[in-house]
C-alpha positions, 0 to 999 in steps of 0.5 A, spaced: 547 516 481 546 521 487 541 518 493 537 512 494 533 508 488 526 507 490 523 501 486 516 500 485 511 498 480 509 503 474 515 507 476 517 512 471 511 511 467 506 517 465 500 513 468 502 510 475 498 505 479 495 509 486 498 504 491 505 504 488 505 511 487 504 512 494 512 512 494 512 519 491 508 521 497 512 518 502 518 522 499 514 529 500 511 527 507 514 521 510 522 521 509 527 526 511 532 528 505 536 522 504 544 522 504 546 524 497 551 518 498 546 513 499 547 508 493 542 503 496 536 500 493 529 500 496 522 497 496 517 501 500 511 498 498 507 493 493 508 485 492 515 486 490 518 480 494 518 475 488 524 473 484 523 478 478 523 484 483 529 481 487 533 480 481 531 487 478 533 490 485 540 486 486 542 488 479 541 495 480 544 495 487 550 492 484 551 497 478 550 502 484 555 499 489 549 498 494 545 494 498 537 492 497 532 493 503 525 492 503 520 495 508 512 493 509 512 489 502 509 482 501 510 476 496 506 474 490 504 467 492 510 464 488 516 460 491 522 465 492 529 463 491 532 463 498 539 465 495 536 471 492 532 473 499 538 472 503 541 478 499 536 483 501 535 486 508 527 486 510 525 490 516 518 489 515 513 485 511 505 487 509 502 481 513 503 474 516 503 470 510 509 473 507 513 472 514 511 465 514 512 463 507 519 466 507 521 463 513 522 470 516 523 471 524 517 471 527 518 478 531 518 482 524 514 488 524 507 487 520 503 492 516 503 496 510 506 503 509 500 506 507 497 505 514 501 511 516 498 516 511 494 519 517 500 521 520 502 525 513 496 528 511 489 531 514 483 531 509 480 538 508 473 538 511 471 541 505 472 535 501 466 532 497 463 526 501 460 520 498 456 515 501 459 509 497 466 510 493 468 505 488 476 504 487 477 499 481 484 496 480 488 499 475 488 493 471 481 491 471 478 490 464 472 494 466 476 500 470 473 505 465 466 503 465 466 503 473 469 510 473 464 512 468 458 508 471 459 507 478 452 506 480 452 500 476 455 497 482 451 500 487 456 506 488 455 513 488 462 515 485 468 512 483 475 514 484 481 513 479 487 509 481 491 512 475 496 517 478 499 522 474 501 527 479 502 527 487 495 531 486 492 525 484 494 521 490 492 526 494 485 526 491 484 519 492 486 519 499 481 525 500 476 521 497 477 515 501 477 518 507 471 522 506 467 516 504 462 512 508 463 506 505 469 504 500 468 498 495 476 496 494 478 493 487 485 496 489 488 493 495 491 500 497 484 503 497 482 498 503 489 500 506 487 507 506 480 506 508 483 502 514 488 507 516 482 513 516 477 509 520 472 508 514 468 502 512 470 498 506 469 491 503 474 488 498 471 488 491 471 483 485 467 483 479 470 477 475 477 480 476 482 479 482 489 481 481 494 477 485 489 473 490 495 472 495 496 479 497 489 480 499 489 474 503 496 477 506 492 483 508 486 480 510 490 476 515 494 482 518 488 486 520 484 480 522 479 480 517 476 474 513 478 474 506 471 475 503 469 479 497 463 483 495 461 484 487 457 490 489 454 495 494 448 490 496 453 485 498 458 489 502 454 490 509 456 483 512 463 484 510 464 491 513 461 489 520 467 485 521 472 488 526 479 490 523 485 489 527 490 494 524 497 493 526 501 498 531 504 504 527 510 505 531 514 499 530 513 500 522 516 507 523 522 504 527 523 499 522 523 504 516 530 503 513 530 510 510 530 516 515 523 519 517 521 526 518 522 528 526 515 531 525 512 524 523 515 521 529 512 526 534 505 525 531 506 518 532 509 519 539 502 523 541 498 517 538 501 512 543 
């Protein structure tokens, strides 16, 4: 039981979901080595502000003799037990809908932690460029068809949200950052595209995971909650102006120590 416990969906599985597995990348590039005596439990990404996840976190914290801390996560659109919520330290949330629904303080920083990726990684110039990239959701029943035949949806290529290693995480980030347009069935594909200044459209073709998280993200960046089912429908959506939350408040709110080099890069951009 040395060091903090980081909880996220698909943790410990051989195949993890891209957005949630970004926590593994944070451990390498964002977070300084934590204190070995840290017994706290942390949520750093995902729609974990609901009763099931909070109970899981609080149970783990009791076993460890620590507390539960949440940073840049969001709600799932279902009521949250205020007694559970009161036991969690929340330092930032994904978007304004989460902040309002949970009656959190109005000055709580907003934004998804994946917005910080440009401070952690610079895609290589040699990375393959794609005109239109499709990133399906991990749980989409048509995921394998989309990966095998992205042209059926008007895309030139597809990136798999299935993660087996940190190298897979980097491959998805690089593919998104080097695309001209991303069709985002995975919500974190949209966040990564926004972070790297790539045009993107929310994507759905009969499947949509957790609608409230999409609404929360859309509200946080000033974009209407509109979806395209293929490339030809994405034009009007991608012409919207996005308003990305500032990065420094997110870094300052991080409940774990941030690497000094990341703070210096953020300061240089301010």
